[in-house]
C-alpha positions in Angstrom: 42.7 -69.4 -138.1 41.1 -70.6 -141.3 38.1 -68.4 -140.9 40.0 -65.3 -140.0 40.3 -62.6 -142.7 42.2 -59.9 -140.8 44.4 -60.5 -137.7 46.0 -57.5 -136.0 48.3 -57.9 -133.0 49.6 -55.0 -130.9 49.8 -52.7 -133.9 51.3 -49.2 -133.4 52.3 -46.3 -135.7 54.5 -43.4 -134.5 55.1 -40.2 -136.4 57.8 -37.6 -135.8 56.5 -34.0 -135.6 58.2 -30.7 -136.0 61.1 -31.9 -138.3 61.3 -33.9 -141.5 63.3 -37.1 -141.6 66.8 -36.5 -143.1 68.3 -39.0 -145.4 72.1 -39.7 -145.3 74.3 -39.9 -148.4 76.6 -43.0 -148.7 79.6 -40.9 -147.6 77.7 -39.6 -144.5 76.6 -43.1 -143.5 80.2 -44.5 -143.9 81.6 -41.6 -141.9 79.1 -42.0 -139.1 79.8 -45.8 -138.9 83.6 -45.1 -138.8 83.2 -42.5 -136.0 80.9 -44.8 -134.0 83.3 -47.7 -134.3 86.1 -45.7 -132.8 84.0 -44.1 -130.1 84.1 -40.6 -131.5 80.4 -40.1 -130.7 80.2 -39.2 -127.1 76.5 -39.9 -126.7 73.4 -38.1 -128.1 73.6 -34.4 -128.9 71.3 -31.9 -127.3 69.2 -31.7 -130.4 68.8 -35.5 -130.6 67.9 -35.7 -126.9 65.2 -33.0 -127.3 63.8 -34.5 -130.5 63.3 -37.8 -128.8 60.1 -36.4 -127.3 58.8 -35.0 -130.6 56.7 -38.0 -131.5 53.0 -38.7 -131.7 51.4 -42.2 -131.8 48.7 -42.3 -134.5 48.0 -45.9 -133.3 49.0 -47.6 -130.1 48.6 -51.3 -129.0 45.7 -52.1 -131.4 44.6 -55.7 -131.5 41.6 -57.3 -133.1 40.4 -59.9 -135.6 37.8 -59.9 -138.3 36.3 -63.2 -139.6 35.7 -63.8 -143.3 32.5 -62.3 -144.5 32.1 -59.8 -141.6 31.3 -56.2 -142.3 32.8 -53.9 -139.6 32.3 -50.2 -139.3 35.2 -48.1 -137.7 34.2 -44.8 -136.1 35.9 -42.2 -134.0 36.6 -38.5 -134.0 39.1 -36.9 -136.3 42.7 -37.9 -135.5 41.7 -41.1 -133.7 43.8 -43.3 -136.1 41.1 -44.7 -138.4 42.8 -43.8 -141.7 46.2 -44.8 -140.4 44.9 -48.2 -139.6 43.5 -48.7 -143.1 46.8 -47.5 -144.7 48.7 -50.0 -142.7 46.3 -52.8 -143.7 46.6 -51.7 -147.3 50.5 -51.9 -147.1 50.8 -48.2 -147.8 52.3 -47.4 -144.5 54.6 -49.5 -142.5 53.8 -50.0 -138.8 56.2 -48.9 -136.1 55.4 -52.0 -134.0 53.2 -55.0 -134.1 51.9 -56.7 -137.2 48.8 -57.5 -139.2 47.9 -60.5 -141.4 45.3 -60.4 -144.1 44.2 -63.5 -145.9 43.0 -62.9 -149.4 43.1 -60.2 -152.0 42.8 -56.7 -150.7 41.0 -53.9 -152.5 41.1 -50.5 -151.0 39.5 -47.1 -151.5 41.2 -44.7 -149.1 41.3 -41.6 -151.2 40.0 -40.4 -154.5 41.7 -42.5 -157.1 44.0 -44.5 -154.9 46.3 -46.5 -157.1 45.4 -44.6 -160.3 48.1 -43.3 -162.6 47.1 -39.9 -164.0 48.8 -40.5 -167.4 46.9 -43.7 -168.0 43.4 -43.9 -169.4 40.4 -45.1 -167.4 40.6 -48.4 -169.3 44.3 -48.9 -168.6 43.8 -48.0 -164.9 41.1 -50.6 -164.5 43.5 -53.3 -165.9 46.3 -51.9 -163.8 44.3 -52.2 -160.5 43.2 -55.7 -161.4 46.7 -56.8 -162.1 47.8 -55.3 -158.8 45.2 -57.5 -157.1 46.6 -60.5 -158.9 43.7 -61.0 -161.3 44.1 -62.5 -164.7 43.1 -60.5 -167.8 40.1 -62.7 -168.4 38.8 -62.0 -164.9 39.2 -58.2 -165.4 37.5 -58.3 -168.9 34.6 -60.1 -167.3 34.0 -57.2 -164.9 35.0 -54.4 -167.3 31.6 -53.5 -168.7 30.0 -53.6 -165.3 32.6 -51.2 -163.9 32.3 -48.7 -166.7 28.5 -48.7 -166.5 28.5 -48.2 -162.8 31.0 -45.3 -163.1 29.1 -43.7 -166.0 32.3 -42.8 -167.8 31.7 -44.6 -171.1 32.6 -41.6 -173.3 35.8 -40.9 -171.4 37.1 -44.5 -170.8 40.0 -44.0 -173.2 40.9 -40.5 -171.9 43.8 -40.1 -169.4 42.3 -39.8 -165.9 44.2 -36.6 -165.2 41.6 -34.9 -167.3 38.7 -36.3 -165.3 36.6 -34.2 -163.0 36.8 -35.1 -159.3 33.3 -36.7 -159.6 34.3 -38.8 -162.5 37.6 -39.8 -160.8 35.6 -40.8 -157.7 33.0 -42.8 -159.5 35.6 -44.8 -161.4 37.8 -45.4 -158.3 34.8 -46.7 -156.3 33.6 -48.8 -159.2 37.0 -50.5 -159.6 37.4 -51.1 -155.8 33.9 -52.5 -155.4 33.7 -54.7 -158.6 37.1 -56.3 -158.9 37.3 -59.6 -157.1 38.9 -58.8 -153.8 38.2 -60.9 -150.7 38.8 -58.0 -148.4 37.6 -54.4 -149.1 38.9 -51.4 -147.1 36.9 -48.2 -147.6 37.6 -44.8 -146.0 35.0 -42.0 -146.2 34.0 -42.8 -149.8 30.6 -41.3 -149.0 32.1 -37.9 -148.2 32.6 -37.2 -151.9 30.1 -37.0 -154.7 26.5 -36.0 -155.1 23.5 -37.5 -153.4 22.7 -39.9 -156.3 26.2 -41.2 -156.3 26.3 -41.7 -152.5 23.0 -43.6 -152.7 24.5 -45.8 -155.5 27.6 -46.4 -153.4 25.6 -47.5 -150.4 23.6 -49.9 -152.5 26.7 -51.4 -154.0 28.4 -51.8 -150.6 25.3 -53.5 -149.4 25.6 -55.9 -152.3 29.3 -56.5 -151.5 28.4 -57.3 -147.9 25.8 -59.8 -149.1 28.4 -61.5 -151.3 30.3 -62.7 -148.2 33.3 -60.4 -148.7 35.0 -58.9 -145.7 34.6 -55.1 -145.4 36.2 -52.5 -143.1 34.2 -49.3 -143.6 35.4 -46.0 -142.0 32.8 -43.1 -142.0 31.5 -40.3 -139.9 28.0 -41.0 -141.3 26.4 -42.9 -138.5 23.3 -43.7 -140.6 25.4 -45.4 -143.3 27.5 -47.2 -140.7 24.4 -48.6 -139.0 22.7 -49.5 -142.3 25.7 -51.5 -143.6 27.6 -52.9 -140.6 26.3 -55.3 -138.0 29.6 -54.9 -136.0 31.5 -51.8 -135.1 34.8 -50.7 -133.6 35.4 -47.4 -131.8 38.9 -45.8 -131.9 39.7 -43.1 -129.4 43.1 -41.5 -128.7 44.8 -44.0 -131.1 43.5 -47.1 -129.3 40.4 -49.3 -129.5 37.9 -48.3 -126.8 35.0 -50.5 -127.8 34.2 -53.4 -130.1 30.7 -55.0 -130.4 27.3 -54.7 -132.1 27.2 -51.5 -134.1 24.3 -49.9 -132.2 26.2 -50.3 -128.9 29.4 -48.9 -130.4 27.5 -45.9 -131.9 25.8 -45.2 -128.6 29.2 -45.2 -126.8 30.5 -42.8 -129.4 27.6 -40.4 -129.0 27.9 -40.5 -125.2 31.6 -39.6 -125.6 30.7 -36.6 -127.8 28.2 -35.4 -125.3 30.8 -35.5 -122.5 33.5 -33.9 -124.6 31.5 -31.1 -126.0 30.0 -30.2 -122.6 33.5 -29.9 -121.3 35.2 -27.2 -123.4 38.5 -27.1 -121.5 40.1 -29.2 -124.2 38.7 -27.2 -127.1 39.8 -23.6 -126.2 41.8 -21.6 -126.8 43.0 -22.8 -130.2 45.8 -20.7 -131.7 47.7 -20.8 -135.0 51.2 -19.5 -134.4 52.0 -19.1 -138.1 49.2 -16.6 -138.6 49.1 -15.2 -135.1 45.4 -15.7 -134.7 43.1 -18.0 -132.6 39.7 -18.8 -131.3 39.3 -18.1 -127.6 35.7 -19.3 -127.0 32.5 -20.4 -128.6 29.2 -19.8 -126.6 25.8 -21.0 -127.9 22.4 -20.3 -126.6 18.9 -21.3 -127.8 16.1 -19.3 -126.1 12.7 -17.9 -126.8 12.6 -14.5 -128.4 9.9 -11.8 -128.2 7.7 -13.6 -130.7 7.7 -16.8 -128.6 10.0 -18.5 -131.2 13.4 -20.0 -130.5 16.4 -18.0 -131.5 19.9 -19.5 -131.9 22.8 -17.2 -130.8 26.5 -18.1 -131.4 29.2 -16.0 -129.9 32.8 -16.6 -131.2 35.9 -15.0 -129.7 38.8 -14.2 -132.1 42.2 -13.1 -130.8 45.2 -11.9 -132.9 48.7 -10.9 -132.0 49.3 -9.0 -135.2 47.3 -6.8 -137.5 45.4 -9.0 -139.9 43.0 -8.4 -142.7 40.1 -10.3 -144.3 39.8 -13.2 -141.8 36.8 -15.3 -142.9 34.6 -16.9 -140.2 32.7 -20.1 -140.9 30.2 -22.3 -139.1 29.1 -25.9 -139.8 26.1 -27.6 -138.2 25.9 -31.4 -138.1 23.3 -33.7 -136.6 24.5 -36.2 -134.0 24.5 -39.1 -136.4 26.9 -37.3 -138.7 24.4 -35.9 -141.2 25.6 -32.6 -142.5 22.9 -29.9 -142.0 24.5 -26.7 -143.1 28.0 -25.3 -143.9 28.2 -21.5 -143.8 31.7 -20.7 -145.1 32.9 -17.2 -145.9 32.9 -18.0 -149.6 29.1 -18.3 -149.4 28.2 -15.8 -146.7 31.0 -13.3 -147.1 31.2 -13.1 -143.3 34.7 -11.6 -142.9 36.6 -9.6 -140.3 38.1 -7.0 -142.5 40.6 -5.9 -139.9 41.7 -7.3 -136.6 44.5 -6.4 -134.2 43.7 -7.8 -130.7 40.3 -9.2 -129.8 37.1 -9.4 -131.7 33.7 -10.8 -130.7 31.6 -12.2 -133.6 27.9 -13.0 -133.0 25.6 -15.0 -135.2 21.8 -15.1 -134.9 19.3 -17.5 -136.4 15.8 -16.4 -135.5 13.0 -18.9 -135.5 15.5 -21.8 -135.7 12.8 -24.3 -134.8 11.1 -23.3 -138.1 14.0 -24.7 -140.1 15.2 -27.6 -137.9 13.5 -30.3 -136.0 14.0 -30.6 -132.2 17.2 -32.5 -131.4 20.9 -32.3 -130.6 23.3 -30.8 -133.2 27.1 -30.3 -133.2 28.6 -27.0 -134.2 32.1 -26.6 -135.7 33.8 -23.2 -136.2 36.8 -22.0 -138.2 38.8 -19.1 -139.4 40.1 -18.8 -143.0 42.1 -16.5 -145.2 41.9 -16.0 -149.0 43.7 -18.9 -150.7 43.9 -20.9 -147.4 41.0 -23.3 -146.5 41.5 -23.2 -142.8 43.9 -21.5 -140.5 42.1 -22.4 -137.3 39.3 -25.0 -137.0 37.6 -26.4 -134.0 35.5 -29.6 -134.7 32.5 -30.1 -132.5 33.1 -26.9 -130.7 29.6 -26.8 -129.1 26.5 -28.9 -128.6 23.2 -27.2 -129.6 19.9 -28.6 -128.3 16.9 -27.3 -130.2 13.7 -28.0 -128.3 11.0 -30.1 -129.9 7.7 -28.3 -130.6 4.2 -29.0 -131.9 4.9 -27.3 -135.2 1.8 -28.6 -137.0 -0.5 -28.0 -134.0 -1.4 -31.7 -134.0 -0.7 -32.3 -130.4 2.5 -34.2 -131.3 6.1 -33.0 -131.1 8.3 -32.9 -134.3 11.5 -34.7 -133.4 14.7 -35.1 -135.5 15.4 -38.7 -134.8 11.9 -39.7 -135.7 10.6 -37.2 -138.2 13.7 -36.0 -140.0 15.7 -32.8 -139.7 13.6 -30.4 -141.6 9.9 -29.7 -140.9 8.6 -28.7 -144.4 5.9 -26.0 -144.2 3.3 -28.0 -146.1 -0.3 -27.0 -146.3 -3.2 -29.6 -146.5 -6.7 -29.2 -147.9 -9.5 -31.5 -149.0 -11.4 -30.7 -152.1 
């Protein structure tokens, strides 16, 4: 066990849905204990019996071990239990069953500014996080300048972090987690926030952390980042581990699962929001040649409402199979809105000459409905799989393919003078 950094045994986390947990006052607790002692409770009430089924397992029977110095990527679809696992390992959430042992200091970056106090300055939060990790002041001071330089917040280091922008908050949070001397680093989707330059900087720093021999668990939907940083991977599916092994094998399994799930739409539709009385009934996509012998993408979306609604925004998001975001077309950008709906509406999107903008390959389409002031009221992740045929775009006798040449065929011109 001396070389084991993380040991997880039959870990499970159960959440109750539909009702909030109620807390008893001291008087209620004493009264309930007295009634129970004298047999005044004749068994469970009808409400208690019904609520026994209102549970969902975010994690179930999860067991694995990670050796010291290993860098492991954790992948899986939304809701698979990835973030719950890291919260349990970070001691933020208590497991329902099983246990986990971590040997060494644990640094975690699960959300923007995890562990930051908004009223404290950036300087004070750096020292606070170091103290939480058990570091001495001399150790923190040794790393302080490097953290501030990485985060690029020198001018604002003595300003309370509640006044920071989300980008400044994110940079400082990552810098603290990556630079302070923790033997185990837990990172959840840090690359989902920030600009391209910051994301590149984070990848470089995480690569350095891995080379230092520290143990890293890295959760991300970005398959390229996962494959670049992690030799080993773990796939979570339906709250359980479905595969552990070399990262390329795990990613291939995940991609195969996506193909099978998206081709079978019986689990995706219909999706309905009872609160707003609106739902998505179907999503049909086709890619075919148009009259100009160019490929045209057509997306048909069915929207159903049980009440009269106004200004329902419709959005699309296109992602490459490795998790790279291609385009997000939300109503705030496109102004694609159903101004009035009472019953059924069919929405159709066209993208003519799609092969002119995207390389041949497989892409995942997500769709959603939104209202002003509400980000999503209905959302279907990976609602459809779109296959764009590869073509000889440059008339060179060779096909332009996404996995080999990149996602966008730039319309460059070439001349010799």
